[in-house]
C-alpha positions as CSV (number, residue, x, y, z in Angstrom):
1,X,5.5,-53.1,65.5
2,X,5.1,-52.9,61.7
3,X,3.3,-49.6,62.1
4,X,6.2,-48.2,64.1
5,X,8.7,-49.2,61.5
6,X,6.6,-47.7,58.8
7,X,6.4,-44.4,60.6
8,X,10.2,-44.3,61.1
9,X,10.7,-45.2,57.5
10,X,8.4,-42.4,56.3
11,X,10.2,-39.9,58.6
12,X,13.6,-41.0,57.2
13,X,12.3,-40.6,53.6
14,X,10.9,-37.2,54.4
15,X,14.2,-36.0,55.9
16,X,16.2,-37.3,53.0
17,X,13.8,-35.6,50.6
18,X,14.0,-32.3,52.5
19,X,17.8,-32.5,52.5
20,X,18.0,-33.2,48.8
21,X,15.7,-30.2,48.1
22,X,17.9,-28.0,50.3
23,X,21.0,-29.2,48.4
24,X,19.4,-28.5,45.0
25,X,18.4,-24.9,46.1
26,X,21.8,-24.2,47.5
27,X,23.5,-25.5,44.4
28,X,21.5,-23.1,42.4
29,X,22.3,-20.1,44.7
30,X,26.0,-21.0,44.4
31,X,25.8,-21.1,40.6
32,X,24.2,-17.6,40.3
33,X,27.2,-15.3,40.1
34,X,25.6,-12.3,41.5
35,X,24.4,-14.1,44.7
36,X,27.2,-13.0,47.0
37,X,25.9,-14.7,50.2
38,X,22.8,-16.7,51.5
39,X,21.5,-18.3,54.6
40,X,18.6,-20.6,55.2
41,X,15.9,-19.2,57.5
42,X,13.0,-20.9,59.2
43,X,9.4,-19.8,58.6
44,X,6.1,-21.3,59.9
45,X,5.2,-21.9,56.2
46,X,6.4,-25.5,55.8
47,X,5.5,-25.7,52.1
48,X,8.5,-23.5,51.1
49,X,12.2,-23.4,51.9
50,X,13.2,-19.9,52.7
51,X,16.6,-18.2,52.1
52,X,17.8,-14.7,52.8
53,X,20.4,-13.7,50.3
54,X,22.4,-10.8,49.0
55,X,22.5,-10.0,45.3
56,X,25.2,-7.7,43.8
57,X,23.7,-4.9,41.7
58,X,25.2,-2.0,39.7
59,X,24.5,1.4,41.3
60,X,24.0,3.0,37.9
61,X,22.8,0.9,34.9
62,X,24.6,3.3,32.5
63,X,27.9,3.6,34.3
64,X,29.6,0.4,35.7
65,X,32.3,2.6,37.1
66,X,29.9,3.9,39.7
67,X,30.3,0.7,41.7
68,X,27.9,-1.9,43.2
69,X,25.7,-2.5,46.2
70,X,24.2,-5.6,47.9
71,X,20.4,-6.0,47.5
72,X,18.6,-8.1,50.0
73,X,16.2,-10.8,48.7
74,X,14.0,-13.4,50.4
75,X,13.6,-16.6,48.3
76,X,10.7,-18.9,49.2
77,X,11.1,-22.1,47.2
78,X,7.9,-24.1,46.6
79,X,9.1,-26.2,43.6
80,X,10.9,-26.1,40.3
81,X,7.7,-26.8,38.4
82,X,5.7,-23.9,40.1
83,X,5.2,-20.3,39.0
84,X,7.4,-17.6,40.5
85,X,6.1,-14.4,42.1
86,X,8.6,-11.5,42.3
87,X,7.4,-9.0,44.9
88,X,8.7,-5.5,43.9
89,X,8.7,-4.2,47.5
90,X,8.6,-0.4,47.5
91,X,10.4,0.0,50.9
92,X,12.6,-2.1,53.2
93,X,12.1,-5.7,54.0
94,X,11.5,-5.4,57.7
95,X,9.6,-8.3,59.2
96,X,9.6,-10.3,56.0
97,X,13.1,-11.3,56.9
98,X,13.1,-11.2,60.7
99,X,9.7,-12.7,61.4
100,X,9.1,-16.4,61.4
101,X,5.9,-15.8,59.4
102,X,5.6,-14.8,55.8
103,X,2.4,-14.3,53.9
104,X,1.7,-12.7,50.5
105,X,-1.7,-13.0,48.9
106,X,-0.8,-13.8,45.3
107,X,1.9,-16.3,46.2
108,X,-0.6,-18.2,48.3
109,X,-3.5,-18.0,45.8
110,X,-1.5,-19.8,43.1
111,X,0.8,-21.8,45.5
112,X,3.9,-20.3,43.9
113,X,7.6,-19.7,44.6
114,X,8.4,-16.2,45.8
115,X,11.2,-13.7,45.5
116,X,10.7,-10.8,47.9
117,X,13.0,-8.0,46.8
118,X,13.9,-5.1,49.1
119,X,14.0,-1.8,47.3
120,X,17.4,-0.2,46.7
121,X,18.4,2.4,49.3
122,X,16.1,1.0,52.0
123,X,17.3,-0.9,55.1
124,X,20.0,-3.4,54.3
125,X,19.9,-2.6,50.6
126,X,21.4,0.9,51.1
127,X,24.7,1.5,49.4
128,X,27.7,2.8,51.3
129,X,28.3,5.7,50.8
130,X,24.7,6.7,50.2
131,X,24.9,8.7,46.9
132,X,21.3,9.8,46.1
133,X,22.2,10.3,42.4
134,X,21.7,6.6,41.8
135,X,18.2,6.3,43.4
136,X,16.1,6.6,40.3
137,X,13.2,4.5,38.9
138,X,15.2,3.4,35.8
139,X,18.0,2.1,38.0
140,X,15.6,0.3,40.3
141,X,13.9,-1.3,37.3
142,X,17.3,-2.6,36.3
143,X,17.6,-4.3,39.7
144,X,14.5,-6.3,39.1
145,X,15.5,-7.2,35.6
146,X,18.9,-8.5,36.7
147,X,17.2,-10.6,39.4
148,X,14.6,-12.1,37.1
149,X,17.2,-12.8,34.4
150,X,19.4,-14.7,36.9
151,X,16.6,-16.8,38.4
152,X,14.7,-17.5,35.2
153,X,17.4,-20.0,34.2
154,X,16.1,-22.2,37.1
155,X,12.4,-21.3,37.4
156,X,11.0,-21.8,34.0
157,X,7.3,-21.7,34.7
158,X,5.1,-18.6,34.6
159,X,6.5,-15.4,36.2
160,X,4.3,-12.8,38.0
161,X,5.2,-9.4,39.5
162,X,3.2,-7.9,42.3
163,X,3.5,-5.2,45.0
164,X,1.4,-3.1,47.3
165,X,1.1,0.7,47.3
166,X,4.5,2.0,46.2
167,X,5.4,-1.6,45.6
168,X,2.4,-1.8,43.3
169,X,3.6,1.2,41.4
170,X,7.0,-0.5,41.1
171,X,5.4,-3.6,39.6
172,X,3.6,-1.3,37.1
173,X,6.9,0.5,36.3
174,X,8.7,-2.8,35.9
175,X,6.1,-4.1,33.3
176,X,6.6,-0.9,31.3
177,X,10.4,-1.0,31.4
178,X,10.8,-4.7,30.8
179,X,7.5,-6.0,29.3
180,X,8.8,-9.5,28.6
181,X,10.3,-10.2,32.0
182,X,7.0,-11.5,33.5
183,X,3.8,-13.0,32.2
184,X,1.4,-11.4,34.6
185,X,1.5,-8.3,36.8
186,X,-0.8,-7.7,39.8
187,X,-0.3,-4.2,41.2
188,X,-2.3,-3.4,44.4
189,X,-3.5,0.1,45.2
190,X,-0.8,1.5,42.9
191,X,-0.6,5.3,42.2
192,X,1.0,6.8,39.1
193,X,1.9,10.4,40.0
194,X,2.3,13.1,37.4
195,X,4.1,15.5,39.8
196,X,5.4,15.9,43.3
197,X,2.1,17.5,44.2
198,X,-0.1,15.4,41.8
199,X,-3.2,17.6,42.0
200,X,-5.9,14.9,41.7
201,X,-6.3,13.9,45.3
202,X,-7.8,17.2,46.5
203,X,-10.9,17.0,44.3
204,X,-11.1,13.2,44.9
205,X,-11.5,13.7,48.7
206,X,-14.3,16.2,48.0
207,X,-16.3,13.3,46.6
208,X,-15.2,10.4,48.8
209,X,-17.9,8.5,50.9
210,X,-21.1,10.2,51.9
211,X,-21.7,13.9,52.6
212,X,-22.2,13.1,56.3
213,X,-18.8,11.3,56.4
214,X,-17.1,14.2,54.6
215,X,-18.7,16.7,56.9
216,X,-17.5,14.8,60.0
217,X,-13.9,14.7,58.7
218,X,-14.0,18.5,57.8
219,X,-15.6,19.5,61.1
220,X,-12.9,17.6,63.0
221,X,-10.2,19.4,61.1
222,X,-11.8,22.7,61.8
223,X,-12.2,21.9,65.5
224,X,-8.4,21.2,65.7
225,X,-7.6,24.5,64.1
226,X,-10.2,26.5,65.9
227,X,-8.9,25.2,69.3
228,X,-5.2,25.1,68.3
229,X,-4.2,27.1,71.3
230,X,-5.7,24.4,73.5
231,X,-4.1,21.5,71.8
232,X,-0.7,23.0,71.0
233,X,0.7,22.6,74.5
234,X,-0.4,18.9,74.4
235,X,1.2,18.6,71.0
236,X,4.4,20.1,72.2
237,X,4.6,17.8,75.2
238,X,3.7,14.8,73.0
239,X,6.6,15.5,70.6
240,X,9.0,16.2,73.4
241,X,8.2,12.9,75.1
242,X,8.6,11.1,71.8
243,X,11.9,13.0,71.1
244,X,10.7,14.1,67.7
245,X,12.6,16.9,65.9
246,X,11.4,18.7,62.8
247,X,12.7,20.9,59.9
248,X,9.9,23.4,60.4
249,X,8.4,25.1,63.5
250,X,6.2,22.9,65.6
251,X,3.1,25.1,64.8
252,X,3.6,24.4,61.1
253,X,3.9,20.7,61.8
254,X,0.6,20.8,63.8
255,X,-1.2,22.4,60.8
256,X,0.1,19.8,58.4
257,X,-0.9,17.0,60.7
258,X,-4.4,18.5,60.6
259,X,-4.3,18.6,56.8
260,X,-3.0,15.1,56.6
261,X,-5.9,13.8,58.7
262,X,-8.4,13.7,55.8
263,X,-6.0,11.8,53.6
264,X,-5.2,9.3,56.3
265,X,-8.9,8.9,57.3
266,X,-9.9,7.8,53.8
267,X,-6.7,5.9,53.0
268,X,-7.2,3.5,55.9
269,X,-11.0,3.4,55.8
270,X,-11.5,4.7,59.3
271,X,-15.1,4.7,60.6
272,X,-16.7,8.1,60.7
273,X,-18.8,7.3,63.8
274,X,-15.6,7.1,65.8
275,X,-14.5,10.7,65.1
276,X,-14.8,12.6,68.4
277,X,-16.8,15.8,68.8
278,X,-16.4,18.5,71.5
279,X,-18.7,16.3,73.7
280,X,-15.8,13.8,74.0
281,X,-13.5,16.2,75.8
282,X,-10.1,17.6,74.8
283,X,-8.1,14.7,76.0
284,X,-10.1,12.2,74.0
285,X,-10.0,14.5,70.9
286,X,-6.2,14.9,71.2
287,X,-5.6,11.2,71.7
288,X,-7.7,10.4,68.6
289,X,-5.8,13.0,66.6
290,X,-2.4,11.5,67.5
291,X,-3.6,8.0,66.8
292,X,-4.7,9.1,63.3
293,X,-1.9,11.4,62.4
294,X,1.2,10.9,64.5
295,X,3.7,13.7,63.8
296,X,6.5,11.2,63.5
297,X,5.7,11.0,59.8
298,X,7.0,14.6,59.4
299,X,10.0,14.2,61.8
300,X,13.7,13.8,61.2
301,X,15.1,10.3,61.3
302,X,11.9,8.6,60.6
303,X,13.5,6.2,58.1
304,X,11.6,7.7,55.3
305,X,14.4,9.7,53.7
306,X,14.7,7.3,50.8
307,X,11.1,7.5,50.0
308,X,11.1,11.3,50.3
309,X,14.0,11.5,47.9
310,X,12.2,9.3,45.4
311,X,9.0,11.3,45.8
312,X,10.8,14.6,45.0
313,X,12.9,13.1,42.1
314,X,10.6,10.9,40.1
315,X,7.9,9.1,42.1
316,X,5.7,12.0,43.2
317,X,3.2,12.6,46.0
318,X,0.1,14.6,46.8
319,X,-0.9,18.0,48.0
320,X,-3.6,19.4,50.3
321,X,-6.7,21.6,49.8
322,X,-5.9,24.6,51.9
323,X,-9.0,26.6,50.8
324,X,-11.4,25.5,53.6
325,X,-8.8,26.3,56.2
326,X,-7.4,29.7,55.0
327,X,-8.8,31.4,58.0
328,X,-6.4,29.4,60.2
329,X,-3.5,28.5,57.9
330,X,-2.7,32.0,56.5
331,X,0.8,31.2,55.1
332,X,0.9,27.6,53.8
333,X,4.3,26.4,52.8
334,X,5.2,26.6,49.1
335,X,6.7,23.2,48.1
336,X,5.6,21.9,51.5
337,X,6.9,18.4,51.0
338,X,10.5,19.4,50.3
339,X,10.6,21.8,53.2
340,X,9.1,19.5,55.8
341,X,10.6,16.2,54.7
342,X,14.0,17.1,53.3
343,X,16.9,19.5,53.8
344,X,17.5,22.7,51.7
345,X,19.7,20.9,49.1
346,X,16.5,19.4,47.7
347,X,14.5,22.7,47.4
348,X,15.5,23.3,43.8
349,X,15.3,19.7,42.5
350,X,12.8,19.4,39.6
351,X,10.5,16.5,39.3
352,X,11.3,14.1,36.5
353,X,8.1,13.0,34.9
354,X,9.6,10.7,32.3
355,X,8.5,7.5,34.0
356,X,4.9,8.7,34.2
357,X,4.9,9.4,30.5
358,X,6.6,6.1,29.7
359,X,4.0,4.1,31.7
360,X,1.0,6.0,30.3
361,X,2.3,5.4,26.7
362,X,3.0,1.7,27.4
363,X,-0.4,1.1,28.9
364,X,-2.2,3.1,26.2
365,X,-0.4,1.3,23.3
366,X,-0.3,-2.2,24.7
367,X,-2.5,-4.7,26.4
368,X,-0.4,-6.9,28.8
369,X,-1.9,-9.3,31.2
370,X,-2.3,-7.1,34.3
371,X,-4.8,-7.2,37.2
372,X,-5.1,-3.9,39.1
373,X,-6.6,-3.8,42.6
374,X,-8.0,-0.5,44.0
375,X,-10.2,0.6,46.9
376,X,-13.0,3.0,45.9
377,X,-12.3,5.6,48.5
378,X,-8.6,5.2,48.8
379,X,-7.1,8.6,47.9
380,X,-4.3,6.9,46.0
381,X,-7.0,5.7,43.6
382,X,-7.3,9.3,42.5
383,X,-4.1,9.0,40.6
384,X,-4.3,5.3,39.8
385,X,-4.9,4.0,36.3
386,X,-8.6,3.4,36.5
387,X,-9.0,5.4,33.3
388,X,-7.9,2.3,31.5
389,X,-11.4,0.9,32.0
390,X,-12.6,3.1,29.2
391,X,-9.9,2.0,26.8
392,X,-11.4,-1.3,25.6
393,X,-8.6,-3.5,27.0
394,X,-8.9,-7.2,26.9
395,X,-6.1,-8.1,29.3
396,X,-5.6,-5.1,31.5
397,X,-8.3,-5.5,34.1
398,X,-9.2,-3.0,36.8
399,X,-11.0,-4.1,39.9
400,X,-12.2,-1.6,42.5
401,X,-13.5,-2.8,45.9
402,X,-16.7,-0.9,46.7
403,X,-16.2,1.5,49.6
404,X,-12.7,0.0,49.8
405,X,-9.5,1.7,51.2
406,X,-5.7,1.2,50.8
407,X,-6.3,-2.2,52.3
408,X,-8.1,-3.5,49.2
409,X,-6.9,-7.0,48.2
410,X,-8.3,-9.8,46.1
411,X,-9.5,-11.4,49.3
412,X,-11.5,-8.3,50.3
413,X,-13.4,-8.1,47.0
414,X,-17.1,-9.2,46.7
415,X,-17.3,-12.9,46.1
416,X,-18.3,-12.6,42.4
417,X,-15.4,-10.3,41.7
418,X,-13.0,-12.5,43.7
419,X,-14.0,-15.5,41.6
420,X,-13.5,-13.5,38.4
421,X,-10.0,-12.6,39.5
422,X,-9.1,-16.2,40.5
423,X,-10.5,-17.5,37.2
424,X,-8.3,-15.0,35.3
425,X,-5.2,-16.1,37.3
426,X,-5.9,-19.7,36.6
427,X,-6.5,-19.0,32.9
428,X,-3.2,-17.0,32.6
429,X,-1.0,-19.2,34.8
430,X,-2.6,-22.6,34.9
431,X,-2.6,-22.6,38.7
432,X,-5.1,-22.1,41.5
433,X,-4.7,-23.4,45.0
């Protein structure tokens, strides 16, 4: 009997504690002036209380008259006395809001609070009307600064910024624009492009992996081009079934899917022994081709317009090495990215390299606490900041996963490297799960 009463008492205490924590969080959200709305959402992670909220932001940091938009944020509250990780997501929020599961490596490793910030002009953080003039890196940096400033009043422990891929670049930009906002930055697989067609990826891919792996990739591309007349009818039917439409002729899209294959292969760490040869038959070859480089990437309405605009304006991208394929691709597109991904109004837009220069200057002249994670054969490593390893930095640390891809994480590192990173995080934040 006593055991039963004790169990009931503990359940009551637990419920009261949860309700008190909920009330405290909601009081905070109501006090933050720029939080225009919020709702509690349930996740399988029972250690944190999750809220989806909207945060009012200025469209243009230099012109308040331009108006405002609502930016979507996911708050995962672990405790007032815990660190805060702000995730500088480079795209939309997607399943981070809708799924009942949420996982982010750094947050888990130091058992922290988390603010997952959807990037401006993506998904529910898209202004109405959608004026592309205000989609710039400096304006997006102001978004993160405003959020951090508002929440720092309540979360007073260490602050960390992190992100993956474009989100990793965003975390790097954020540190350069607002160095004092966070204590530690952990960008994952983060490129720093110098131009729309950066120029460093082509030579990088000529050195990736082993000669046998590179030959297998190149031979597959040549096979697709040599037998284009065989695969084009399959390609046309595939695109028709998927209802894809494009800004360039289908034959051009086919060629660029072939060119993209090498980048995709190394980016995702595909196994070379799975690349089909003629012996596999045309159906198997085409199926593998589409699974590796689906043409939806180059299609209209693929929800990548916001990224494409950023790439052209100030984020940058990569080009392709046409030389080995000139026999088959006789007239490659000049400014291919603009012509495939965007409408004619973007053809004359010049790339703004000011953020690249700002970040390089900041990282050269300063030594903030930053942990960079890269994969050895990830093409985005070609224009990462691995050059910082030769600059005698004490706090900027570069870790490269051997044979790694764009999937490189702290958890995929060799055990000794993983321990070194975890020790650093503990030294810098005081926490380790």
